[in-house]
N, CA, C and O atoms as a GROMACS GRO file, in nm:
protein
  616
    1MET      N    1   8.907   7.154  12.077
    1MET     CA    2   8.883   7.110  11.922
    1MET      C    3   8.948   7.028  11.917
    1MET      O    4   9.057   7.005  11.968
    2PRO      N    5   8.854   6.952  11.822
    2PRO     CA    6   8.861   6.811  11.719
    2PRO      C    7   9.009   6.860  11.641
    2PRO      O    8   9.054   6.972  11.616
    3HIS      N    9   9.064   6.709  11.613
    3HIS     CA   10   9.194   6.764  11.514
    3HIS      C   11   9.191   6.823  11.386
    3HIS      O   12   9.268   6.907  11.337
    4ASP      N   13   9.054   6.747  11.320
    4ASP     CA   14   8.993   6.796  11.173
    4ASP      C   15   8.947   6.965  11.164
    4ASP      O   16   8.928   7.028  11.060
    5ALA      N   17   8.936   7.016  11.303
    5ALA     CA   18   8.840   7.145  11.329
    5ALA      C   19   9.060   7.187  11.325
    5ALA      O   20   9.102   7.215  11.213
    6VAL      N   21   9.115   7.186  11.384
    6VAL     CA   22   9.230   7.250  11.374
    6VAL      C   23   9.279   7.268  11.277
    6VAL      O   24   9.323   7.378  11.244
    7HIS      N   25   9.288   7.140  11.188
    7HIS     CA   26   9.332   7.137  11.084
    7HIS      C   27   9.274   7.234  10.968
    7HIS      O   28   9.330   7.326  10.909
    8THR      N   29   9.177   7.196  10.958
    8THR     CA   30   9.056   7.270  10.922
    8THR      C   31   9.098   7.461  10.914
    8THR      O   32   9.094   7.540  10.820
    9THR      N   33   9.136   7.480  11.062
    9THR     CA   34   9.151   7.631  11.065
    9THR      C   35   9.264   7.642  11.003
    9THR      O   36   9.280   7.680  10.887
   10ALA      N   37   9.353   7.607  11.087
   10ALA     CA   38   9.532   7.650  11.007
   10ALA      C   39   9.523   7.607  10.865
   10ALA      O   40   9.595   7.652  10.776
   11ALA      N   41   9.449   7.538  10.852
   11ALA     CA   42   9.447   7.577  10.608
   11ALA      C   43   9.377   7.657  10.617
   11ALA      O   44   9.415   7.746  10.541
   12THR      N   45   9.226   7.704  10.701
   12THR     CA   46   9.169   7.809  10.659
   12THR      C   47   9.287   7.970  10.671
   12THR      O   48   9.298   8.064  10.592
   13LEU      N   49   9.366   7.942  10.819
   13LEU     CA   50   9.406   8.100  10.800
   13LEU      C   51   9.555   8.131  10.734
   13LEU      O   52   9.614   8.239  10.735
   14ALA      N   53   9.603   7.991  10.669
   14ALA     CA   54   9.684   8.023  10.612
   14ALA      C   55   9.636   8.076  10.416
   14ALA      O   56   9.700   8.133  10.328
   15SER      N   57   9.483   8.012  10.423
   15SER     CA   58   9.424   8.052  10.318
   15SER      C   59   9.401   8.210  10.294
   15SER      O   60   9.428   8.275  10.193
   16SER      N   61   9.341   8.255  10.424
   16SER     CA   62   9.332   8.400  10.449
   16SER      C   63   9.427   8.491  10.418
   16SER      O   64   9.411   8.601  10.364
   17ARG      N   65   9.555   8.425  10.465
   17ARG     CA   66   9.668   8.518  10.442
   17ARG      C   67   9.695   8.515  10.321
   17ARG      O   68   9.670   8.619  10.260
   18ALA      N   69   9.753   8.400  10.244
   18ALA     CA   70   9.707   8.420  10.057
   18ALA      C   71   9.642   8.474  10.024
   18ALA      O   72   9.689   8.511   9.916
   19LEU      N   73   9.520   8.532  10.039
   19LEU     CA   74   9.422   8.566   9.945
   19LEU      C   75   9.439   8.755  10.013
   19LEU      O   76   9.435   8.860   9.949
   20LEU      N   77   9.453   8.735  10.129
   20LEU     CA   78   9.491   8.899  10.171
   20LEU      C   79   9.609   8.943  10.099
   20LEU      O   80   9.620   9.057  10.053
   21GLY      N   81   9.722   8.828  10.085
   21GLY     CA   82   9.859   8.915   9.992
   21GLY      C   83   9.812   8.957   9.883
   21GLY      O   84   9.813   9.078   9.857
   22ILE      N   85   9.763   8.866   9.801
   22ILE     CA   86   9.679   8.946   9.697
   22ILE      C   87   9.559   9.012   9.648
   22ILE      O   88   9.524   9.050   9.536
   23VAL      N   89   9.493   9.016   9.786
   23VAL     CA   90   9.403   9.171   9.747
   23VAL      C   91   9.539   9.294   9.773
   23VAL      O   92   9.561   9.383   9.691
   24ALA      N   93   9.607   9.280   9.882
   24ALA     CA   94   9.712   9.372   9.943
   24ALA      C   95   9.806   9.417   9.745
   24ALA      O   96   9.821   9.528   9.694
   25ARG      N   97   9.836   9.316   9.704
   25ARG     CA   98   9.896   9.315   9.578
   25ARG      C   99   9.808   9.390   9.475
   25ARG      O  100   9.847   9.500   9.436
   26SER      N  101   9.695   9.341   9.431
   26SER     CA  102   9.661   9.384   9.349
   26SER      C  103   9.549   9.546   9.378
   26SER      O  104   9.467   9.600   9.304
   27LEU      N  105   9.579   9.566   9.465
   27LEU     CA  106   9.577   9.718   9.528
   27LEU      C  107   9.686   9.764   9.561
   27LEU      O  108   9.661   9.865   9.627
   28ALA      N  109   9.775   9.752   9.554
   28ALA     CA  110   9.900   9.858   9.606
   28ALA      C  111   9.922   9.939   9.457
   28ALA      O  112   9.967  10.042   9.509
   29PRO      N  113   9.923   9.969   9.314
   29PRO     CA  114   9.922  10.035   9.234
   29PRO      C  115   9.818  10.133   9.231
   29PRO      O  116   9.848  10.230   9.162
   30ALA      N  117   9.690  10.138   9.292
   30ALA     CA  118   9.604  10.203   9.293
   30ALA      C  119   9.606  10.295   9.426
   30ALA      O  120   9.505  10.355   9.466
   31LEU      N  121   9.732  10.301   9.493
   31LEU     CA  122   9.688  10.356   9.606
   31LEU      C  123   9.848  10.462   9.576
   31LEU      O  124   9.908  10.516   9.668
   32THR      N  125   9.862  10.464   9.527
   32THR     CA  126   9.967  10.603   9.451
   32THR      C  127   9.793  10.679   9.397
   32THR      O  128   9.822  10.799   9.405
   33GLU      N  129   9.700  10.678   9.369
   33GLU     CA  130   9.600  10.744   9.320
   33GLU      C  131   9.523  10.785   9.422
   33GLU      O  132   9.511  10.906   9.444
   34VAL      N  133   9.462  10.698   9.496
   34VAL     CA  134   9.366  10.702   9.589
   34VAL      C  135   9.417  10.615   9.716
   34VAL      O  136   9.500  10.523   9.713
   35THR      N  137   9.337  10.673   9.843
   35THR     CA  138   9.365  10.595   9.980
   35THR      C  139   9.288  10.499   9.959
   35THR      O  140   9.220  10.514   9.858
   36VAL      N  141   9.264  10.365  10.039
   36VAL     CA  142   9.218  10.284  10.109
   36VAL      C  143   9.054  10.307  10.078
   36VAL      O  144   8.967  10.265  10.002
   37PRO      N  145   9.075  10.418  10.206
   37PRO     CA  146   8.879  10.406  10.198
   37PRO      C  147   8.819  10.473  10.097
   37PRO      O  148   8.696  10.476  10.092
   38GLN      N  149   8.921  10.556   9.972
   38GLN     CA  150   8.858  10.626   9.881
   38GLN      C  151   8.865  10.547   9.779
   38GLN      O  152   8.804  10.585   9.678
   39PHE      N  153   8.921  10.450   9.775
   39PHE     CA  154   8.895  10.319   9.661
   39PHE      C  155   8.781  10.285   9.751
   39PHE      O  156   8.695  10.348   9.690
   40ARG      N  157   8.724  10.238   9.839
   40ARG     CA  158   8.608  10.126   9.906
   40ARG      C  159   8.507  10.246   9.827
   40ARG      O  160   8.459  10.198   9.724
   41VAL      N  161   8.466  10.387   9.851
   41VAL     CA  162   8.430  10.392   9.799
   41VAL      C  163   8.385  10.424   9.646
   41VAL      O  164   8.286  10.471   9.590
   42LEU      N  165   8.474  10.389   9.620
   42LEU     CA  166   8.453  10.417   9.422
   42LEU      C  167   8.430  10.235   9.379
   42LEU      O  168   8.368  10.216   9.274
   43VAL      N  169   8.469  10.134   9.443
   43VAL     CA  170   8.397   9.958   9.479
   43VAL      C  171   8.222  10.005   9.492
   43VAL      O  172   8.126   9.969   9.424
   44VAL      N  173   8.233  10.110   9.623
   44VAL     CA  174   8.051  10.075   9.635
   44VAL      C  175   8.025  10.114   9.488
   44VAL      O  176   8.003  10.036   9.396
   45LEU      N  177   8.031  10.258   9.484
   45LEU     CA  178   7.947  10.268   9.350
   45LEU      C  179   7.999  10.211   9.216
   45LEU      O  180   7.956  10.266   9.114
   46SER      N  181   8.036  10.166   9.210
   46SER     CA  182   8.112  10.085   9.092
   46SER      C  183   8.039   9.953   9.062
   46SER      O  184   8.017   9.908   8.950
   47GLN      N  185   7.994   9.883   9.215
   47GLN     CA  186   7.858   9.774   9.238
   47GLN      C  187   7.743   9.826   9.251
   47GLN      O  188   7.661   9.760   9.187
   48SER      N  189   7.692   9.924   9.310
   48SER     CA  190   7.586  10.013   9.290
   48SER      C  191   7.507  10.082   9.207
   48SER      O  192   7.387  10.066   9.190
   49GLY      N  193   7.594  10.176   9.144
   49GLY     CA  194   7.560  10.274   9.058
   49GLY      C  195   7.528  10.386   9.169
   49GLY      O  196   7.540  10.368   9.290
   50PRO      N  197   7.481  10.515   9.103
   50PRO     CA  198   7.470  10.624   9.147
   50PRO      C  199   7.391  10.625   9.308
   50PRO      O  200   7.282  10.581   9.344
   51LEU      N  201   7.495  10.693   9.380
   51LEU     CA  202   7.425  10.684   9.475
   51LEU      C  203   7.427  10.836   9.588
   51LEU      O  204   7.520  10.908   9.625
   52ARG      N  205   7.246  10.839   9.622
   52ARG     CA  206   7.237  10.997   9.696
   52ARG      C  207   7.411  10.939   9.829
   52ARG      O  208   7.481  10.839   9.847
   53MET      N  209   7.397  11.116   9.898
   53MET     CA  210   7.519  11.116   9.990
   53MET      C  211   7.493  11.038  10.111
   53MET      O  212   7.591  10.973  10.147
   54GLY      N  213   7.379  11.025  10.190
   54GLY     CA  214   7.307  10.990  10.301
   54GLY      C  215   7.360  10.815  10.297
   54GLY      O  216   7.440  10.760  10.374
   55ASP      N  217   7.267  10.742  10.154
   55ASP     CA  218   7.270  10.607  10.124
   55ASP      C  219   7.445  10.560  10.126
   55ASP      O  220   7.474  10.461  10.194
   56LEU      N  221   7.550  10.631  10.054
   56LEU     CA  222   7.651  10.591  10.029
   56LEU      C  223   7.676  10.585  10.162
   56LEU      O  224   7.714  10.478  10.208
   57ALA      N  225   7.662  10.688  10.238
   57ALA     CA  226   7.741  10.709  10.411
   57ALA      C  227   7.680  10.590  10.460
   57ALA      O  228   7.714  10.560  10.575
   58GLU      N  229   7.608  10.523  10.411
   58GLU     CA  230   7.563  10.413  10.510
   58GLU      C  231   7.604  10.271  10.454
   58GLU      O  232   7.653  10.178  10.518
   59ARG      N  233   7.574  10.276  10.324
   59ARG     CA  234   7.696  10.168  10.260
   59ARG      C  235   7.844  10.116  10.313
   59ARG      O  236   7.884  10.000  10.320
   60ILE      N  237   7.912  10.240  10.349
   60ILE     CA  238   8.052  10.245  10.386
   60ILE      C  239   8.056  10.207  10.483
   60ILE      O  240   8.141  10.126  10.520
   61GLY      N  241   7.960  10.255  10.557
   61GLY     CA  242   7.971  10.265  10.726
   61GLY      C  243   8.044  10.369  10.808
   61GLY      O  244   8.103  10.360  10.916
   62ILE      N  245   8.021  10.481  10.718
   62ILE     CA  246   8.113  10.612  10.810
   62ILE      C  247   8.023  10.744  10.784
   62ILE      O  248   7.944  10.750  10.689
   63HIS      N  249   8.040  10.835  10.865
   63HIS     CA  250   7.969  10.909  10.916
   63HIS      C  251   7.953  11.014  10.835
   63HIS      O  252   8.056  11.080  10.819
   64PRO      N  253   7.830  11.063  10.761
   64PRO     CA  254   7.832  11.170  10.638
   64PRO      C  255   7.906  11.253  10.621
   64PRO      O  256   7.934  11.268  10.502
   65SER      N  257   7.975  11.346  10.716
   65SER     CA  258   8.063  11.425  10.690
   65SER      C  259   8.184  11.407  10.687
   65SER      O  260   8.269  11.493  10.665
   66THR      N  261   8.210  11.253  10.718
   66THR     CA  262   8.330  11.235  10.698
   66THR      C  263   8.358  11.221  10.509
   66THR      O  264   8.436  11.270  10.428
   67LEU      N  265   8.227  11.112  10.506
   67LEU     CA  266   8.231  11.095  10.341
   67LEU      C  267   8.217  11.232  10.242
   67LEU      O  268   8.258  11.222  10.127
   68THR      N  269   8.169  11.334  10.280
   68THR     CA  270   8.172  11.436  10.229
   68THR      C  271   8.331  11.452  10.193
   68THR      O  272   8.366  11.451  10.075
   69ARG      N  273   8.409  11.464  10.281
   69ARG     CA  274   8.533  11.517  10.289
   69ARG      C  275   8.604  11.391  10.188
   69ARG      O  276   8.706  11.424  10.128
   70THR      N  277   8.572  11.305  10.178
   70THR     CA  278   8.616  11.147  10.100
   70THR      C  279   8.578  11.221   9.970
   70THR      O  280   8.665  11.276   9.902
   71VAL      N  281   8.447  11.221   9.933
   71VAL     CA  282   8.400  11.241   9.824
   71VAL      C  283   8.443  11.388   9.722
   71VAL      O  284   8.429  11.395   9.600
   72GLU      N  285   8.472  11.447   9.771
   72GLU     CA  286   8.497  11.562   9.729
   72GLU      C  287   8.668  11.593   9.715
   72GLU      O  288   8.716  11.676   9.638
   73ARG      N  289   8.755  11.496   9.819
   73ARG     CA  290   8.890  11.491   9.708
   73ARG      C  291   8.856  11.364   9.615
   73ARG      O  292   8.961  11.356   9.551
   74LEU      N  293   8.793  11.286   9.580
   74LEU     CA  294   8.755  11.178   9.482
   74LEU      C  295   8.752  11.293   9.366
   74LEU      O  296   8.846  11.320   9.290
   75GLU      N  297   8.625  11.353   9.370
   75GLU     CA  298   8.544  11.481   9.242
   75GLU      C  299   8.685  11.516   9.213
   75GLU      O  300   8.719  11.468   9.104
   76HIS      N  301   8.784  11.586   9.275
   76HIS     CA  302   8.860  11.702   9.301
   76HIS      C  303   8.970  11.578   9.168
   76HIS      O  304   9.026  11.627   9.071
   77GLY      N  305   8.976  11.442   9.196
   77GLY     CA  306   9.100  11.381   9.145
   77GLY      C  307   9.023  11.357   9.008
   77GLY      O  308   9.068  11.373   8.894
   78GLY      N  309   8.908  11.319   9.042
   78GLY     CA  310   8.837  11.299   8.874
   78GLY      C  311   8.792  11.162   8.882
   78GLY      O  312   8.761  11.105   8.777
   79TRP      N  313   8.784  11.104   8.987
   79TRP     CA  314   8.717  10.975   8.979
   79TRP      C  315   8.567  10.943   8.999
   79TRP      O  316   8.501  10.846   8.962
   80ILE      N  317   8.527  11.077   9.084
   80ILE     CA  318   8.365  11.044   9.098
   80ILE      C  319   8.321  11.182   9.017
   80ILE      O  320   8.402  11.266   8.977
   81VAL      N  321   8.182  11.188   9.003
   81VAL     CA  322   8.103  11.300   9.004
   81VAL      C  323   8.000  11.323   9.069
   81VAL      O  324   7.915  11.235   9.059
   82ARG      N  325   7.958  11.462   9.172
   82ARG     CA  326   7.813  11.444   9.211
   82ARG      C  327   7.740  11.590   9.124
   82ARG      O  328   7.777  11.702   9.088
   83THR      N  329   7.588  11.489   9.116
   83THR     CA  330   7.555  11.528   9.024
   83THR      C  331   7.414  11.590   9.171
   83THR      O  332   7.431  11.565   9.290
   84PRO      N  333   7.289  11.666   9.117
   84PRO     CA  334   7.183  11.693   9.231
   84PRO      C  335   7.127  11.627   9.119
   84PRO      O  336   7.139  11.603   8.999
   85VAL      N  337   7.037  11.606   9.257
   85VAL     CA  338   6.909  11.484   9.262
   85VAL      C  339   6.825  11.584   9.141
   85VAL      O  340   6.825  11.701   9.180
   86PRO      N  341   6.763  11.569   9.022
   86PRO     CA  342   6.653  11.621   9.000
   86PRO      C  343   6.530  11.673   9.056
   86PRO      O  344   6.493  11.787   9.028
   87ASP      N  345   6.461  11.595   9.139
   87ASP     CA  346   6.396  11.625   9.158
   87ASP      C  347   6.385  11.723   9.328
   87ASP      O  348   6.283  11.763   9.384
   88ASN      N  349   6.491  11.734   9.359
   88ASN     CA  350   6.530  11.782   9.445
   88ASN      C  351   6.716  11.833   9.496
   88ASN      O  352   6.813  11.761   9.520
   89ARG      N  353   6.706  11.936   9.496
   89ARG     CA  354   6.801  11.970   9.410
   89ARG      C  355   6.930  11.982   9.559
   89ARG      O  356   7.047  12.016   9.545
   90ARG      N  357   6.864  11.944   9.687
   90ARG     CA  358   6.899  11.963   9.816
   90ARG      C  359   6.987  11.813   9.835
   90ARG      O  360   7.083  11.805   9.911
   91GLU      N  361   6.931  11.689   9.747
   91GLU     CA  362   7.041  11.618   9.768
   91GLU      C  363   7.127  11.598   9.625
   91GLU      O  364   7.103  11.650   9.516
   92VAL      N  365   7.212  11.525   9.653
   92VAL     CA  366   7.325  11.510   9.545
   92VAL      C  367   7.324  11.357   9.516
   92VAL      O  368   7.283  11.273   9.596
   93ARG      N  369   7.362  11.338   9.420
   93ARG     CA  370   7.353  11.202   9.378
   93ARG      C  371   7.574  11.170   9.336
   93ARG      O  372   7.624  11.246   9.253
   94SER      N  373   7.645  11.084   9.389
   94SER     CA  374   7.784  11.092   9.345
   94SER      C  375   7.790  10.958   9.284
   94SER      O  376   7.766  10.853   9.345
   95SER      N  377   7.840  10.970   9.105
   95SER     CA  378   7.853  10.879   9.013
   95SER      C  379   8.013  10.873   9.016
   95SER      O  380   8.091  10.962   9.049
   96LEU      N  381   8.050  10.695   8.954
   96LEU     CA  382   8.227  10.717   8.890
   96LEU      C  383   8.218  10.798   8.730
   96LEU      O  384   8.137  10.809   8.638
   97THR      N  385   8.326  10.833   8.757
   97THR     CA  386   8.328  10.892   8.646
   97THR      C  387   8.382  10.805   8.535
   97THR      O  388   8.298  10.715   8.523
   98GLU      N  389   8.472  10.787   8.455
   98GLU     CA  390   8.547  10.667   8.355
   98GLU      C  391   8.672  10.613   8.406
   98GLU      O  392   8.710  10.496   8.396
   99ALA      N  393   8.751  10.740   8.481
   99ALA     CA  394   8.859  10.710   8.535
   99ALA      C  395   8.831  10.635   8.632
   99ALA      O  396   8.897  10.533   8.652
  100GLY      N  397   8.703  10.682   8.733
  100GLY     CA  398   8.680  10.571   8.820
  100GLY      C  399   8.670  10.427   8.825
  100GLY      O  400   8.708  10.338   8.900
  101GLN      N  401   8.594  10.439   8.700
  101GLN     CA  402   8.529  10.305   8.696
  101GLN      C  403   8.659  10.206   8.598
  101GLN      O  404   8.660  10.083   8.586
  102ALA      N  405   8.750  10.293   8.544
  102ALA     CA  406   8.881  10.196   8.489
  102ALA      C  407   8.951  10.195   8.611
  102ALA      O  408   9.010  10.088   8.623
  103LEU      N  409   8.968  10.266   8.700
  103LEU     CA  410   9.044  10.222   8.861
  103LEU      C  411   9.008  10.084   8.892
  103LEU      O  412   9.074   9.981   8.874
  104VAL      N  413   8.895  10.101   8.939
  104VAL     CA  414   8.819   9.991   9.014
  104VAL      C  415   8.842   9.872   8.928
  104VAL      O  416   8.921   9.790   8.976
  105ALA      N  417   8.774   9.832   8.772
  105ALA     CA  418   8.792   9.749   8.689
  105ALA      C  419   8.964   9.705   8.678
  105ALA      O  420   9.003   9.589   8.671
  106THR      N  421   9.035   9.803   8.679
  106THR     CA  422   9.183   9.786   8.661
  106THR      C  423   9.256   9.685   8.802
  106THR      O  424   9.348   9.603   8.793
  107VAL      N  425   9.188   9.721   8.910
  107VAL     CA  426   9.235   9.647   9.051
  107VAL      C  427   9.162   9.519   9.049
  107VAL      O  428   9.224   9.414   9.067
  108THR      N  429   9.057   9.519   9.032
  108THR     CA  430   8.959   9.397   8.985
  108THR      C  431   9.009   9.274   8.876
  108THR      O  432   9.016   9.156   8.909
  109GLU      N  433   9.026   9.301   8.807
  109GLU     CA  434   9.131   9.269   8.687
  109GLU      C  435   9.252   9.188   8.681
  109GLU      O  436   9.280   9.085   8.619
  110ARG      N  437   9.327   9.276   8.775
  110ARG     CA  438   9.425   9.210   8.838
  110ARG      C  439   9.442   9.117   8.951
  110ARG      O  440   9.538   9.041   8.960
  111ARG      N  441   9.310   9.125   9.071
  111ARG     CA  442   9.322   9.047   9.142
  111ARG      C  443   9.262   8.914   9.075
  111ARG      O  444   9.302   8.802   9.108
  112VAL      N  445   9.150   8.939   8.964
  112VAL     CA  446   9.138   8.784   8.950
  112VAL      C  447   9.227   8.705   8.862
  112VAL      O  448   9.221   8.582   8.849
  113ALA      N  449   9.367   8.840   8.760
  113ALA     CA  450   9.465   8.731   8.680
  113ALA      C  451   9.601   8.631   8.843
  113ALA      O  452   9.670   8.529   8.849
  114MET      N  453   9.577   8.715   8.909
  114MET     CA  454   9.654   8.641   9.001
  114MET      C  455   9.565   8.542   9.082
  114MET      O  456   9.626   8.448   9.131
  115ILE      N  457   9.476   8.546   9.096
  115ILE     CA  458   9.405   8.413   9.211
  115ILE      C  459   9.387   8.298   9.053
  115ILE      O  460   9.388   8.175   9.056
  116ALA      N  461   9.372   8.388   8.927
  116ALA     CA  462   9.342   8.251   8.810
  116ALA      C  463   9.492   8.180   8.810
  116ALA      O  464   9.506   8.061   8.780
  117GLU      N  465   9.590   8.256   8.843
  117GLU     CA  466   9.759   8.214   8.824
  117GLU      C  467   9.775   8.111   8.923
  117GLU      O  468   9.844   8.021   8.876
  118VAL      N  469   9.730   8.081   9.073
  118VAL     CA  470   9.715   8.018   9.152
  118VAL      C  471   9.668   7.900   9.135
  118VAL      O  472   9.733   7.795   9.131
  119LEU      N  473   9.532   7.918   9.124
  119LEU     CA  474   9.406   7.793   9.008
  119LEU      C  475   9.443   7.723   8.933
  119LEU      O  476   9.386   7.615   8.917
  120GLU      N  477   9.576   7.767   8.845
  120GLU     CA  478   9.635   7.666   8.700
  120GLU      C  479   9.707   7.641   8.764
  120GLU      O  480   9.783   7.562   8.708
  121GLY      N  481   9.748   7.668   8.907
  121GLY     CA  482   9.932   7.552   8.962
  121GLY      C  483   9.796   7.423   9.063
  121GLY      O  484   9.831   7.330   9.137
  122MET      N  485   9.663   7.459   9.034
  122MET     CA  486   9.626   7.341   9.121
  122MET      C  487   9.565   7.208   8.981
  122MET      O  488   9.533   7.216   8.862
  123THR      N  489   9.576   7.104   9.081
  123THR     CA  490   9.457   7.008   8.997
  123THR      C  491   9.293   7.034   8.943
  123THR      O  492   9.235   7.128   8.998
  124THR      N  493   9.228   6.971   8.857
  124THR     CA  494   9.080   6.969   8.828
  124THR      C  495   9.048   6.933   9.009
  124THR      O  496   9.027   7.022   9.091
  125ASP      N  497   9.052   6.813   9.036
  125ASP     CA  498   8.945   6.814   9.099
  125ASP      C  499   9.038   6.885   9.295
  125ASP      O  500   8.985   6.867   9.404
  126GLU      N  501   9.158   6.948   9.275
  126GLU     CA  502   9.166   7.057   9.396
  126GLU      C  503   9.111   7.202   9.322
  126GLU      O  504   9.108   7.279   9.418
  127ARG      N  505   9.087   7.244   9.258
  127ARG     CA  506   8.992   7.315   9.216
  127ARG      C  507   8.879   7.307   9.217
  127ARG      O  508   8.830   7.419   9.207
  128ALA      N  509   8.786   7.209   9.227
  128ALA     CA  510   8.657   7.206   9.262
  128ALA      C  511   8.637   7.194   9.413
  128ALA      O  512   8.562   7.269   9.475
  129ALA      N  513   8.738   7.055   9.491
  129ALA     CA  514   8.720   7.071   9.610
  129ALA      C  515   8.741   7.233   9.685
  129ALA      O  516   8.656   7.232   9.774
  130LEU      N  517   8.789   7.325   9.689
  130LEU     CA  518   8.844   7.464   9.652
  130LEU      C  519   8.677   7.542   9.641
  130LEU      O  520   8.603   7.603   9.719
  131GLY      N  521   8.675   7.507   9.524
  131GLY     CA  522   8.540   7.598   9.485
  131GLY      C  523   8.377   7.536   9.600
  131GLY      O  524   8.296   7.614   9.651
  132THR      N  525   8.375   7.432   9.608
  132THR     CA  526   8.307   7.375   9.720
  132THR      C  527   8.320   7.399   9.868
  132THR      O  528   8.218   7.402   9.938
  133GLY      N  529   8.466   7.421   9.932
  133GLY     CA  530   8.500   7.489  10.022
  133GLY      C  531   8.494   7.589  10.032
  133GLY      O  532   8.449   7.625  10.141
  134MET      N  533   8.523   7.672   9.957
  134MET     CA  534   8.507   7.857   9.960
  134MET      C  535   8.370   7.903   9.985
  134MET      O  536   8.342   7.991  10.067
  135GLU      N  537   8.277   7.832   9.900
  135GLU     CA  538   8.166   7.861   9.870
  135GLU      C  539   8.053   7.855  10.003
  135GLU      O  540   7.965   7.935  10.035
  136ALA      N  541   8.100   7.714  10.068
  136ALA     CA  542   8.068   7.644  10.224
  136ALA      C  543   8.079   7.780  10.309
  136ALA      O  544   7.981   7.830  10.363
  137PHE      N  545   8.204   7.831  10.314
  137PHE     CA  546   8.265   7.895  10.404
  137PHE      C  547   8.266   8.049  10.359
  137PHE      O  548   8.340   8.134  10.408
  138ALA      N  549   8.151   8.074  10.235
  138ALA     CA  550   8.129   8.214  10.245
  138ALA      C  551   7.965   8.194  10.334
  138ALA      O  552   7.935   8.226  10.448
  139ARG      N  553   7.900   8.139  10.246
  139ARG     CA  554   7.774   8.109  10.314
  139ARG      C  555   7.764   8.083  10.462
  139ARG      O  556   7.652   8.060  10.507
  140ALA      N  557   7.829   8.083  10.513
  140ALA     CA  558   7.891   8.001  10.676
  140ALA      C  559   7.913   8.144  10.741
  140ALA      O  560   7.863   8.205  10.835
  141ALA      N  561   8.006   8.167  10.650
  141ALA     CA  562   8.055   8.335  10.767
  141ALA      C  563   7.996   8.460  10.723
  141ALA      O  564   8.019   8.564  10.786
  142GLY      N  565   7.891   8.458  10.579
  142GLY     CA  566   7.807   8.557  10.622
  142GLY      C  567   7.915   8.659  10.551
  142GLY      O  568   8.037   8.665  10.538
  143GLU      N  569   7.761   8.763  10.497
  143GLU     CA  570   7.830   8.913  10.481
  143GLU      C  571   7.930   9.002  10.567
  143GLU      O  572   7.894   9.041  10.678
  144PRO      N  573   8.050   9.032  10.518
  144PRO     CA  574   8.112   9.114  10.616
  144PRO      C  575   8.052   9.207  10.616
  144PRO      O  576   7.969   9.228  10.527
  145GLN      N  577   8.084   9.334  10.763
  145GLN     CA  578   7.960   9.428  10.773
  145GLN      C  579   8.107   9.546  10.712
  145GLN      O  580   8.229   9.529  10.705
  146PRO      N  581   7.986   9.698  10.669
  146PRO     CA  582   8.073   9.799  10.639
  146PRO      C  583   8.253   9.803  10.647
  146PRO      O  584   8.352   9.792  10.575
  147GLN      N  585   8.216   9.826  10.775
  147GLN     CA  586   8.369   9.889  10.858
  147GLN      C  587   8.429   9.807  10.832
  147GLN      O  588   8.538   9.842  10.786
  148ASP      N  589   8.403   9.638  10.843
  148ASP     CA  590   8.523   9.569  10.823
  148ASP      C  591   8.630   9.568  10.688
  148ASP      O  592   8.746   9.527  10.675
  149LEU      N  593   8.548   9.623  10.612
  149LEU     CA  594   8.566   9.615  10.458
  149LEU      C  595   8.683   9.731  10.405
  149LEU      O  596   8.768   9.736  10.316
  150LEU      N  597   8.614   9.858  10.562
  150LEU     CA  598   8.681   9.947  10.520
  150LEU      C  599   8.822   9.960  10.460
  150LEU      O  600   8.853   9.975  10.342
  151GLU      N  601   8.919   9.946  10.594
  151GLU     CA  602   9.017   9.982  10.639
  151GLU      C  603   9.097   9.857  10.472
  151GLU      O  604   9.208   9.876  10.422
  152LEU      N  605   9.018   9.768  10.437
  152LEU     CA  606   9.086   9.653  10.347
  152LEU      C  607   9.089   9.716  10.202
  152LEU      O  608   9.190   9.692  10.136
  153GLY      N  609   8.971   9.808  10.134
  153GLY     CA  610   8.945   9.836  10.009
  153GLY      C  611   8.845   9.771   9.940
  153GLY      O  612   8.833   9.784   9.818
  154MET      N  613   8.766   9.696  10.013
  154MET     CA  614   8.668   9.605   9.925
  154MET      C  615   8.603   9.656   9.933
  154MET      O  616   8.496   9.628   9.879
   0.00000   0.00000   0.00000
């Protein structure tokens, strides 16, 4: 591996640890309320809006029966609500309650604030270079698979 690739790999690994630390710290208070897999369900619903159980299970990458148990716990906790689909009473859609929306928003706001605090310690040129580099990395890496994110609550 060329020297520049070794250096870039090491820098990327260090950055990924730093970002993972921010994710963990931003999520930690929410974990007193829900589990990481449950939080992942809330995040997916916050991004997509109401979903049928099969569609939600597919997006999260878990078996529908596992999702049913998770959704039941979230509904019992007041984080989501399940409603029958008007045209098909056998189908049910899950959506966030205000409490569910607030929990996801709180974690997201905390994460944004933590990242902003780090960025404030950088120069304008460093922030610009980081933005360009992160965009390029995201394009090259592509979207992660649902099962890759499930354990991290993302």
